Structure formats: structure tokens, C-alpha cells
C-alpha positions as CSV (number, residue, x, y, z in Angstrom):
1,M,173.9,69.8,198.5
2,T,173.1,66.5,197.4
3,A,170.3,64.3,199.1
4,N,172.4,61.9,200.4
5,S,175.4,64.2,202.2
6,T,175.3,68.0,203.9
7,T,178.2,69.7,204.1
8,E,176.7,72.7,205.4
9,K,178.9,75.2,208.6
10,L,176.7,76.2,211.2
11,Q,177.7,79.3,213.5
12,N,177.3,79.2,217.4
13,H,174.0,81.2,217.0
14,Q,171.7,79.0,214.6
15,C,172.5,75.5,216.9
16,E,171.5,78.1,219.8
17,F,168.2,79.2,217.5
18,I,167.5,75.9,217.2
19,E,168.0,74.2,220.6
20,G,165.7,76.2,221.9
21,A,163.0,76.6,219.3
22,L,163.3,72.3,219.8
23,A,162.7,72.4,223.3
24,T,159.7,74.8,223.6
25,G,158.0,73.3,220.4
26,A,158.3,76.6,217.8
27,L,160.2,73.6,216.3
28,K,159.5,70.3,215.6
29,F,160.3,67.1,213.8
30,G,157.8,64.1,213.0
31,S,155.2,64.6,210.4
32,F,152.7,67.3,210.0
33,T,150.2,68.1,207.0
34,L,150.9,70.9,205.9
35,K,148.3,73.4,203.9
36,S,149.7,72.9,200.2
37,G,148.6,69.3,201.2
38,R,152.3,68.2,201.1
39,T,153.8,66.4,204.7
40,S,155.9,67.8,205.8
41,P,158.8,66.2,208.1
42,Y,159.1,69.2,209.9
43,F,156.7,72.0,211.3
44,F,158.0,75.5,212.8
45,N,155.7,78.3,214.8
46,A,157.1,81.4,215.4
47,G,154.4,82.4,217.6
48,L,156.1,79.9,220.4
49,L,159.7,81.9,220.0
50,S,157.9,83.7,223.2
51,T,160.4,83.6,226.0
52,G,163.1,86.5,226.6
53,P,166.6,83.6,225.4
54,L,164.7,82.4,222.5
55,I,163.7,86.4,221.2
56,S,167.5,86.9,222.3
57,A,168.4,84.5,219.9
58,V,166.2,85.2,217.2
59,A,168.0,88.7,217.4
60,T,171.2,88.0,217.3
61,S,170.3,85.9,214.2
62,Y,168.6,88.5,212.4
63,A,171.3,90.7,213.0
64,T,174.5,88.9,212.8
65,L,173.5,88.5,209.2
66,I,173.0,91.9,208.5
67,S,175.5,93.4,209.7
68,Q,177.9,91.2,208.1
69,L,175.9,91.9,204.8
70,S,175.5,95.4,205.4
71,S,179.3,96.3,206.7
72,S,180.8,96.7,204.2
73,P,179.7,100.6,201.9
74,T,179.4,100.0,198.3
75,S,176.7,96.6,199.7
76,P,173.7,97.0,198.3
77,L,172.1,96.0,201.5
78,Q,172.0,99.7,203.0
79,F,169.6,100.4,205.1
80,D,167.5,102.4,207.4
81,V,164.5,101.0,209.1
82,L,163.9,97.4,210.1
83,F,160.0,96.7,209.6
84,G,157.9,93.9,210.9
85,P,154.6,92.7,209.7
86,A,151.9,92.5,212.8
87,Y,152.1,90.4,215.6
88,K,155.2,88.5,214.9
89,G,157.5,90.9,214.1
90,I,156.8,93.0,215.7
91,P,159.4,91.7,218.3
92,F,161.3,90.5,215.8
93,V,162.1,94.5,214.9
94,A,162.0,96.0,219.0
95,A,164.7,93.4,219.5
96,T,167.4,93.5,216.2
97,A,167.2,97.3,216.2
98,L,168.3,96.7,220.4
99,E,170.8,94.1,219.1
100,L,172.2,95.4,216.4
101,Y,173.2,98.6,218.5
102,K,174.0,96.8,221.4
103,S,176.7,94.2,219.3
104,H,177.0,96.1,216.0
105,G,177.1,99.9,216.6
106,I,174.5,100.0,213.9
107,S,171.4,102.5,214.5
108,V,168.6,101.6,213.0
109,G,164.8,102.9,213.5
110,Y,162.2,100.0,213.6
111,A,158.7,99.9,213.2
112,F,155.3,98.7,212.0
113,D,152.2,98.4,211.1
114,R,148.5,98.1,212.5
115,K,145.6,95.3,211.8
116,E,143.8,98.1,211.3
117,A,144.2,101.9,210.7
118,K,144.4,104.2,213.4
119,A,141.3,106.8,213.3
120,H,142.5,109.0,216.4
121,G,145.4,109.8,217.3
122,E,148.4,110.0,215.3
123,G,146.4,107.4,213.1
124,G,147.1,105.5,210.1
125,M,148.1,102.3,209.3
126,M,152.4,102.8,210.8
127,V,153.7,103.0,214.3
128,G,157.4,103.5,214.7
129,S,159.4,105.5,212.5
130,S,158.5,107.1,209.6
131,V,160.0,104.6,205.7
132,Q,159.0,108.0,203.6
133,G,162.3,108.0,202.0
134,K,164.0,105.6,203.7
135,R,165.6,102.3,202.6
136,V,164.2,99.9,204.4
137,I,164.9,96.0,205.1
138,I,161.7,93.8,206.3
139,L,161.8,91.0,208.5
140,D,159.1,87.7,208.9
141,D,159.5,84.6,209.9
142,V,158.8,81.7,207.8
143,M,158.4,82.6,203.6
144,T,154.8,80.3,202.3
145,A,152.5,81.3,199.3
146,G,154.3,84.7,200.3
147,T,150.9,86.7,200.2
148,A,151.7,87.7,203.4
149,I,155.5,89.5,202.6
150,R,153.5,91.2,199.5
151,Q,150.8,92.6,201.8
152,S,154.2,94.5,203.6
153,I,155.9,95.5,200.4
154,D,152.9,97.4,199.1
155,L,152.3,98.6,202.2
156,V,156.4,99.5,202.5
157,K,156.1,101.7,199.0
158,A,152.6,103.2,200.0
159,Q,153.8,105.0,202.8
160,G,156.9,106.0,200.8
161,G,160.0,103.2,201.9
162,N,161.9,101.7,199.3
163,V,162.4,97.7,199.9
164,V,166.4,96.9,200.4
165,G,165.9,93.6,201.5
166,I,163.5,90.7,202.9
167,V,165.0,88.4,205.5
168,L,163.6,85.1,207.6
169,L,163.8,83.3,210.0
170,L,163.9,79.6,207.6
171,D,163.9,79.6,204.7
172,R,162.2,76.0,204.0
173,E,164.1,75.7,200.2
174,E,161.1,74.7,198.7
175,V,158.6,75.4,195.5
176,A,155.7,76.6,195.7
177,G,152.7,74.9,194.5
178,G,150.6,71.9,196.3
179,V,151.6,68.3,196.4
180,N,152.4,67.6,192.8
181,P,154.2,70.8,191.7
182,S,155.9,71.2,188.0
183,P,158.9,70.4,187.5
184,D,159.4,73.8,186.2
185,E,157.7,75.5,189.5
186,R,160.4,77.8,191.2
187,S,160.1,79.1,195.3
188,T,158.0,81.8,196.1
189,V,161.4,83.5,197.5
190,E,162.0,83.7,193.4
191,D,159.1,84.6,193.5
192,V,159.0,87.9,195.1
193,E,163.0,88.5,194.4
194,K,161.8,88.9,190.7
195,L,158.8,91.2,192.0
196,L,161.1,93.2,193.7
197,G,163.2,94.0,190.2
198,G,165.2,91.5,190.8
199,E,168.3,93.9,193.0
200,V,166.1,93.0,196.1
201,R,167.2,89.9,198.0
202,V,165.6,86.9,199.8
203,L,167.8,86.4,202.7
204,P,167.6,83.5,205.3
205,T,169.5,83.5,209.0
206,L,168.7,79.5,209.1
207,R,168.0,77.3,205.9
208,M,166.1,73.6,205.8
209,R,169.9,72.1,204.2
210,E,171.6,74.2,208.2
211,L,168.4,72.4,210.1
212,M,169.7,68.9,208.3
213,A,173.1,69.4,208.8
214,W,172.5,69.9,212.6
215,L,170.5,67.1,212.0
216,E,173.2,64.9,211.0
217,E,175.9,66.8,213.7
218,K,173.4,64.9,216.4
219,G,173.2,61.7,215.3
220,K,169.1,61.7,214.6
221,H,169.1,59.6,211.3
222,E,165.6,59.0,211.3
223,D,164.6,62.7,210.8
224,L,167.4,63.7,208.3
225,E,166.1,60.6,206.3
226,S,163.0,62.1,206.4
227,M,163.9,65.4,205.9
228,K,166.2,64.1,202.6
229,T,163.0,62.8,200.9
230,Y,161.1,65.4,201.6
231,R,164.2,67.9,199.4
232,A,164.0,65.6,197.2
233,R,160.9,65.9,196.1
234,Y,159.8,69.4,197.0
235,G,163.5,71.2,197.6
236,V,164.3,74.3,195.1
237,D,166.9,71.8,194.0
238,R,165.5,68.7,193.7
239,N,166.4,67.7,189.8
240,K,169.7,68.2,190.7
241,D,169.4,65.9,194.1
242,S,167.6,63.2,191.8
243,A,170.1,63.5,189.3
């Protein structure tokens, strides 16, 4: 995709998610200062995905992508358990496990962690299905610096699980670093994939380019131009965009 056009074809569940997130303020367009110091033309807060319809849209997005990628027996994305990091990931994995079963006939367990280990009862850091000896997909919202997802990977491994995939709600498709990233700066997604040996994919249900396609489709030209400018400066393919 170039900086001057959008060619992505949106799926119905992606449009429903975008519109629902906008209606509740989970997704906003405007001008927002990020922790990195960058001024972003949009902001996403998964903590506001807190209604039945929105959680349903989230689960549909996750389940649709996962089922598409795991439908073939030879697909590398064969898995046994969904893991969601506390706290935002808890409703994600529960709702997605339900949607996978109801709409795709896929029966899997789900698990999540505690912020602090429990010393009584069943104890431990994990709740739900055991990940011991299991193939695990981690569900998360947005990957920024990658600190939280690395902690999730370490926790799953420490519990004897094998991370076979990471599925994000949104990929901002931008390089790591601050306001002035170096020309060869990679994205956090690329860094995490390298950490996992290059064989495990980090896959999004929605990408920045698809948000741009939605803006173009809706005729929101001012927001779209701001997104193009931001992508040309910080996008993972910014060198191509500016060519």
C-alpha cells in the first residue's frame, strides 16, 4: 500500500468492530500523544470494549481469523489452549473460546494469569485450562513496546506450554522507537517474532491500513490524510511509502 491510496477490502466483522469501538469511545480519531512521544491521529483503548455487542464483535474477529488459519491439518497454527493476559485478556479468551465452539465447531480450553500468585486453594499464577505440554495461542489487544507480550510468553513457557501464535486485536503497523526512529528500526511485531525463533507468527484481526480503508470508504478525508502522514513517518513500510 502506498501513502496515497488504500486498497484493503474490509470484512463485515471488521466494519462492525470499528463502528462499535467508535460508538463507545474505545477507538478515537483526532490528535493523541502516545507514551513514545509521537502524536498519533488515532487512539485505541481496549478497556472500553465493555458491552455485550462489542465483546461479541471482538470474539467474532478473533475466532474468524483463528479458524481460517487453523482449518487445514497442515497449518502451523494448530493449538489446544487460548491464553489471555490479565486483565483485558480475560474476557477476550472466554468469549473467543465460546465463539470458536458455537460458530466454527472448534473446542479448545482457555487460561489466564493472576497478577499475584495465589497461596491457598489451587494456588499458582494460572487460572483455567492447564497449558502444560499444550500448544498455546496468546490473545492480546495492541502491541506497543512488547513488554507485556514478552511477559505472557515467559509465563506460558514457565508453565510448560508452547506458544504457537499470537493474535492481536489491532496492529498499528509502525516501527518501534520514539519520535525520531532510526531508518533501520524494526516493528515490535518483528522483534517478538524473532524472539520466538521466526516460526511463530504475530497476526492481527485489524491493521492500521484497514482502519484507513474504512475512513476512505466513509469519506472521512481529513482523518485519512492524518493517518497517511503518520504512516509515512512511522509505518513499517514508510521507506516504500515515501518512495
